Legacy VTK file of the C-alpha trace (Angstrom):
# vtk DataFile Version 3.0
C-alpha trace
ASCII
DATASET POLYDATA
POINTS 259 float
14.726 -27.311 11.642
13.651 -30.321 13.680
15.639 -29.157 16.706
13.712 -25.862 16.806
10.345 -27.459 15.901
10.190 -25.616 12.559
7.973 -27.428 10.072
7.770 -24.756 7.364
10.116 -22.185 5.814
7.377 -19.559 5.656
4.411 -18.550 7.734
0.833 -18.656 6.520
-0.163 -15.743 4.281
-2.881 -14.979 6.832
-0.311 -14.268 9.567
2.134 -11.378 9.993
4.315 -13.261 12.474
7.052 -15.407 10.915
8.913 -16.272 14.108
8.073 -16.157 17.819
10.914 -15.273 20.165
11.238 -15.084 23.939
13.108 -11.831 24.526
15.229 -11.329 27.631
14.489 -7.639 28.143
17.092 -5.914 30.320
15.125 -2.667 30.316
12.095 -4.104 32.083
13.649 -7.262 33.560
10.927 -9.287 31.837
10.911 -12.106 29.301
8.026 -11.393 26.899
7.127 -13.713 24.037
7.053 -11.564 20.904
6.217 -12.190 17.266
8.481 -10.851 14.524
7.950 -10.569 10.785
10.989 -11.537 8.702
11.862 -9.629 5.524
14.745 -10.880 3.398
16.827 -8.866 0.951
18.456 -12.036 -0.391
15.829 -12.540 -3.104
13.235 -10.387 -4.819
11.850 -7.503 -2.748
8.842 -8.613 -0.718
5.473 -6.903 -0.557
4.229 -4.951 2.430
0.632 -4.743 1.201
-0.413 -7.454 -1.227
-2.615 -6.535 -4.174
-6.093 -7.951 -4.566
-9.568 -6.899 -5.571
-9.805 -5.954 -1.890
-7.313 -3.105 -2.444
-9.121 -1.440 -5.358
-10.145 2.207 -5.052
-13.136 3.435 -7.079
-13.241 6.863 -8.755
-16.061 8.435 -10.706
-15.154 10.375 -13.823
-16.251 13.993 -13.715
-16.873 14.828 -17.364
-18.242 13.284 -20.544
-16.661 10.941 -23.048
-17.973 9.356 -26.211
-18.329 5.569 -26.347
-15.658 5.193 -29.033
-13.208 7.242 -26.929
-13.884 5.045 -23.891
-13.232 1.976 -26.028
-9.988 3.481 -27.326
-8.751 4.327 -23.825
-9.621 0.870 -22.504
-7.610 -0.702 -25.331
-4.380 1.211 -24.633
-1.510 -1.225 -24.027
2.254 -1.047 -23.676
4.779 -3.678 -24.762
7.303 -5.093 -22.306
9.456 -7.565 -24.139
7.163 -9.793 -26.183
4.117 -9.277 -23.966
1.485 -6.564 -23.973
0.238 -5.062 -20.732
-2.461 -2.536 -19.970
-1.058 0.976 -20.296
-2.494 2.173 -16.986
-0.646 5.485 -16.894
-1.575 6.099 -20.523
-5.235 5.483 -19.715
-5.248 7.908 -16.777
-3.458 10.496 -18.920
-6.013 10.018 -21.716
-8.884 10.593 -19.288
-7.316 13.923 -18.282
-6.773 14.833 -21.938
-10.543 14.498 -22.422
-11.029 17.295 -19.873
-12.224 14.768 -17.317
-11.201 14.451 -13.682
-11.016 11.469 -11.340
-12.971 12.014 -8.123
-12.571 9.504 -5.315
-15.830 7.674 -4.666
-15.069 4.782 -2.303
-12.803 1.887 -1.408
-14.188 -1.093 -3.318
-14.431 -3.470 -0.345
-16.126 -2.322 2.842
-13.879 -4.296 5.220
-10.728 -2.617 3.895
-12.485 0.748 3.878
-13.480 0.372 7.525
-9.980 -0.806 8.438
-8.555 2.383 6.941
-11.116 4.585 8.686
-10.269 2.863 11.977
-6.637 3.927 11.533
-7.583 7.442 10.428
-10.970 8.724 9.299
-9.467 10.501 6.267
-6.991 7.788 5.292
-9.101 6.525 2.323
-9.049 10.000 0.778
-5.289 10.380 1.352
-4.453 7.008 -0.210
-6.834 7.727 -3.085
-4.883 10.908 -3.917
-1.546 9.097 -3.629
-2.822 6.494 -6.098
-3.838 9.178 -8.599
-0.365 10.731 -8.356
1.257 7.325 -8.804
-0.713 6.488 -11.944
-0.489 9.977 -13.474
3.107 10.972 -12.640
6.530 9.343 -12.700
6.793 8.826 -8.940
6.686 5.420 -7.279
8.631 5.841 -4.020
6.289 6.474 -1.129
8.509 9.267 0.175
8.059 11.149 -3.130
4.333 10.440 -3.308
3.743 11.612 0.261
5.706 14.789 -0.475
3.586 15.409 -3.589
0.404 14.965 -1.568
1.691 17.295 1.143
2.429 19.976 -1.464
-0.991 19.715 -3.122
-2.681 19.340 0.304
-5.962 17.944 -1.082
-7.590 17.806 2.352
-6.816 21.474 2.996
-5.053 20.969 6.311
-3.726 24.041 8.090
-0.034 23.738 7.230
1.101 27.247 8.147
3.087 25.761 11.042
4.476 22.981 8.807
2.725 20.098 10.501
3.498 16.878 8.609
-0.096 15.618 8.463
0.272 13.317 5.472
3.627 11.829 6.481
2.366 11.065 9.979
-0.820 9.388 8.783
0.936 7.300 6.105
3.560 6.169 8.625
0.776 5.048 10.936
-0.886 3.192 8.078
2.355 1.442 7.053
3.060 0.418 10.647
-0.395 -1.101 11.087
-0.060 -2.970 7.778
3.398 -4.221 8.743
2.330 -5.490 12.149
-1.170 -6.817 11.682
-3.730 -5.154 9.415
-4.859 -7.091 6.335
-7.300 -5.714 3.747
-9.587 -8.747 3.752
-9.893 -9.147 7.525
-11.607 -6.986 10.114
-8.862 -5.012 11.873
-9.242 -4.665 15.629
-6.112 -2.578 16.087
-4.227 -5.391 17.822
-0.797 -6.232 16.412
0.087 -9.744 15.305
3.809 -9.071 14.940
4.174 -7.676 18.456
7.971 -7.429 18.362
8.692 -5.766 15.041
10.705 -6.673 11.943
13.796 -8.785 11.370
15.579 -7.698 8.174
17.997 -10.171 6.554
20.463 -8.056 4.557
22.110 -9.108 1.294
25.324 -10.007 3.139
23.443 -12.220 5.586
23.486 -9.800 8.513
20.253 -9.500 10.497
18.837 -6.148 11.599
16.047 -5.828 14.143
13.561 -2.965 14.037
11.902 -3.305 17.425
8.631 -1.587 18.318
10.547 -0.061 21.238
12.270 2.084 18.608
9.021 3.043 16.922
10.372 6.196 15.262
13.158 4.257 13.547
10.701 1.544 12.538
8.270 4.029 10.977
11.085 5.855 9.165
12.338 2.548 7.779
8.900 1.640 6.406
8.349 4.979 4.698
11.853 5.277 3.254
12.038 1.717 1.950
8.685 1.198 0.214
7.143 2.052 -3.131
3.865 1.634 -4.976
3.706 -0.968 -7.704
1.304 -1.869 -10.505
-0.243 -5.284 -9.997
-1.954 -7.313 -12.729
-4.913 -5.271 -13.977
-6.623 -8.294 -15.545
-6.276 -10.409 -12.415
-7.503 -7.736 -10.025
-10.046 -6.148 -12.362
-9.017 -2.513 -12.427
-7.814 0.102 -14.895
-10.780 0.079 -17.299
-13.519 2.678 -17.628
-16.960 1.240 -16.939
-20.466 2.594 -16.504
-22.957 2.165 -13.664
-26.372 3.844 -13.858
-25.092 6.275 -16.465
-22.018 7.301 -14.437
-18.497 6.494 -15.625
-16.061 4.937 -13.153
-12.526 3.575 -13.074
-10.727 1.526 -10.411
-7.097 1.866 -9.327
-5.241 -0.728 -7.294
-3.032 -0.260 -4.231
0.014 -2.493 -3.835
3.044 -1.620 -1.698
6.412 -3.317 -2.088
9.775 -2.905 -0.369
12.453 -1.270 -2.494
14.987 -3.929 -1.573
LINES 1 260
259 0 1 2 3 4 5 6 7 8 9 10 11 12 13 14 15 16 17 18 19 20 21 22 23 24 25 26 27 28 29 30 31 32 33 34 35 36 37 38 39 40 41 42 43 44 45 46 47 48 49 50 51 52 53 54 55 56 57 58 59 60 61 62 63 64 65 66 67 68 69 70 71 72 73 74 75 76 77 78 79 80 81 82 83 84 85 86 87 88 89 90 91 92 93 94 95 96 97 98 99 100 101 102 103 104 105 106 107 108 109 110 111 112 113 114 115 116 117 118 119 120 121 122 123 124 125 126 127 128 129 130 131 132 133 134 135 136 137 138 139 140 141 142 143 144 145 146 147 148 149 150 151 152 153 154 155 156 157 158 159 160 161 162 163 164 165 166 167 168 169 170 171 172 173 174 175 176 177 178 179 180 181 182 183 184 185 186 187 188 189 190 191 192 193 194 195 196 197 198 199 200 201 202 203 204 205 206 207 208 209 210 211 212 213 214 215 216 217 218 219 220 221 222 223 224 225 226 227 228 229 230 231 232 233 234 235 236 237 238 239 240 241 242 243 244 245 246 247 248 249 250 251 252 253 254 255 256 257 258
């Protein structure tokens, strides 16, 4: 570590670049200095998009519920081992059983909302629908969730020629998250990890997904990620609440690698 001037085994959580490499590029006959993000399959799967209150999506509830029913839904829990956790899927199912519908209202934090709009003006609405499908159905893999969204086509795209609107936009989102965008920081569109990803496989082999091979990189991100439920108490989501007589509920977005 001393010989390569490495003083830490991990980069700051505020940076996407884990290692900076001078690449001898035979294609262009140049030697650019590029930043790479390192993802290891040796331990627990790492996150692509970390959960936080910054990644909460707010929905208003279209319909009426009695106070005692709201209290009952908010108290639904599920046991995992000896611990009780909020039954988030049960709560969303119970809302639907009360003839109520979740309607996307906004992304909770304006910086993250603007970051998403910068990537694609309709990205907040697309992610909001994917979150509803995740918390109301049995899907967690992003490939399955994107397919579900494409089938329901909530934004009413013209799909008669089979354009893959949702897949394209989610791939773009995942790439920007992987290479630079963070929910809590203003996103300028400039990549931090300018080289790509280094993947350390379980057998110790290292794969490189270089931005040169952007199609392969985007396919890798979509095919190897899933949505995950973060702590509802820590990030303050999953409970019905009222503002100015309107009922709301928040859902949280967290994306993790499958392996």
